[in-house]
N, C-alpha and C positions, 0 to 999 in steps of 0.2 A: 260204021255204025252212025246213024243219024243223031244229030244233036237235038236238044229240046226245042231250039228255035226252028228246026226243020219239021217238027211235028204239026199235025193239024191243030188249029187254034182250040178246038174242042177237047184236045188231049193234053194241053199244057196246063200245069198245075195252077199257075197264076190266073189264066183266063177262066178256068173252071171255078176257081174260088170266087171270082168277080160275078160270074154268071149264076152259079148255084149255091154259093156260100161255103165257108170253111168246113162245115160239117160233112159236105159231100166228098171231101178228100181223105185219102188214106193216111196213116201215119207217115209212111215214106214220102208221100206227096207234100204234106205239111213241112216235113224236115227239108225237103228239096227247096222249098221257098226260102227257108232260113239260110240254107247253105249257099244258094244262088248259082254255084258253078261246080262242075265235077272235077275229076282228076285225069284230065287228058282225053284224047279222042276215043279211047276205048272204054272210058268210064264216065258217062254223063252224070249230071247231078242226081238224077233219080237212082241210078246205080249206086252212087256213093251213099245216098241216104239209106239204101237197103243194107250196105255194108256197115254203116254206123249202127243201125238197129240190131243187126246180127251180133255186134260186139257186146250188146247188152242182153243177149238172149231173146231179143224181140220185145223186151219190156221197156215201156216208157219210164216206169218208175226206176228201173235199173239204170237207164240212161241219165235220168235226173241225178242219180247218185254218183255218177262217174265224175271224177275231178278233171281239171285241165290236163294234168300230165297223162292220165289214161286216155283222154279223148285224142290228144296229139300224137299218141302212138298209132292211131288208125291212119293208114296211108291215105294221103289226100286231105287230111284235116290239119290246117294251119292254124295260126293264132286267131285270125279274123273269123274263120268259121267256128272255132271253139267258143270264142267270145260271144258270137251271135246266139249260139245254143244256150250257153250259161245265162245270158241276159234274158232270153225268152223264158227259161225255166224259173228264174228268180222273180220275174214279173208275175208269172202264174202263181207262185207261192204268195206273193204279196197281195194280189187280188183276192185269193182265197182267204187270207188272214184278215184283210180289210173288210170283207163282206160279213165276217162273223164277229167283228168287234162290238156290234150293237146287240148281240144275242147272248143272253146269260148262259154260262156253262153250268148245267144242272145235273150232269151225270158223267160217269167215267167214259161212256160211249161217245158222248158229245166232245169230251176233251180229246179223245183218241182221234176223232175225225180231224181235229186241228193239227195233230202231230204226226200221224201215221205216214203221210206223204214224205216227210222229212227224214224218217228214221227207219222205215221198214225194209229198205234195200241196201243199207250200209254194211260194209265188211269190217267196220271197226265200231267201237262203242262211243256214243256221244251222250252228254247230259244237257237237257233243255228244261226250261222253266216257263210255265204260263203265269203271268202276274195279273191278278184280278182285283177289281174294285169291290166295294161293299155289296154291290148288286150281282156279283160274280160275272161281270162283263170284262172282257179282255182289255187289259191296258197294253200289254205287249207280250211277245214270246221271244226268249233269247237263249242262245247256246251258251252254257257257262263253262263247259269243258269238252275235250275230245281225247280219247285214249286209244288203246290198242285193241286187239282182237277180243280180249277177254275182260277188260276192266277200263273204267274211267273214274275220274275224281268227281265226287259230289261234295264239295267244300261248303259246309253250312255258313261260313263267314261270308263267302262270295255271294251265295244265294240270298242270304238275309240282308246283306248290305244293299243289294240291288232292289230288294223288296222295300226297304226303308226309303231309298232314293225315289222310287216310283210311287210312294204312298199307297202301296198295295195292301189290301186287307187279307187276301188269301193267295196261296200259290199252289200250283200243281206241278210236281216234278216228274220228268220223264227220263228214261234212258232205254237203250235198245240192247238186245242180245243177238249179236251176229250169228250165233249157232242156230237161232230160230226158236229155241225153247224159252218161253217167257218166265218160267217158274223162278222165283227169287232164290238166291243162294245166301249163305251166311253173311257175306259182305253186304248184300242188298238189305238184309234185315237190320244189320248194325247201322248202316248209313241212314235208313229211314228213321230209326229211333233217335239218332243224333239230330236229324233235321227237325223231328217233332219237338224235342226238347228246346232247340234253339228258337223255334217258332213260338213256343209258349212263352219264353222269356220276353219276346218282343211283341207279344199280343198279335201275332199274325197266324192265320189259320193255315196249317198244312192240310189241304183238302184231299190230296191223294198223292201217291207215288205210283207211277204206271210204268210197267216194262213192256216194251214193244217186241214182239216176236215175229215169226214168219206168217203163221196162219191165225194167231190169236195174241191176246195181251193179258197181263196180269195186273190187277188193280189191288193195292194194299188196302184201300178203303172198302172195296167189295169183298176182298179176301178170297177171290177166285180168279181163274183164267177164263176168259170169254172169247169165243170166236169173232172174227170180224164180220160185219154184215155181208151176206152173200156167201158165207162159208158154212159148211156143215148144216145146210138147210135153214140158216138164219137170214132173213131178209131185212 
């Protein structure tokens, strides 16, 4: 089997990127540039990239959600390759967050756009908070807890302490349901009420509590579940 170096220059991912731009490459080719080498003579870097994608069901979102332990279980994926992928994904998240810091968050849909990439493909629950200034512009977003398959802790003391430290005027709390169903349960309702009471005491606005599901999200502020853009006919 020929190696990447033995391919014609017009077929090699790096050369094609320089000639035609990154957007001309497939997901597997972009991953190949990050991984740099394959797994022996019978598995070049493009083959390995396809194996890595297959491990996440072909989903880049699923690949982003895989931790280092899961990635290193893939044959041919050592620490260096795993670290390259994780670093690239984190840079992408930070770029997305940085570009939106100057834009006020004015709706649940806009808030979801900030958080869905981090929460929609996880197999465990996490709680995140958007901390906003008086103009509803993003100060920061932080993970405050990580739990099991069916629950995580939303501690009002931790959330509100961070809000005070950041001089935040408002917060939007997020968590995900790995089951895919975003409808709130009894615990979710109770946690939201506790957060609301704690926020009132500190004169901080709890602007929303949003649950991320598979195809839709639930907003306590809106009181409804809404499909993500591009789902169920919504553009």
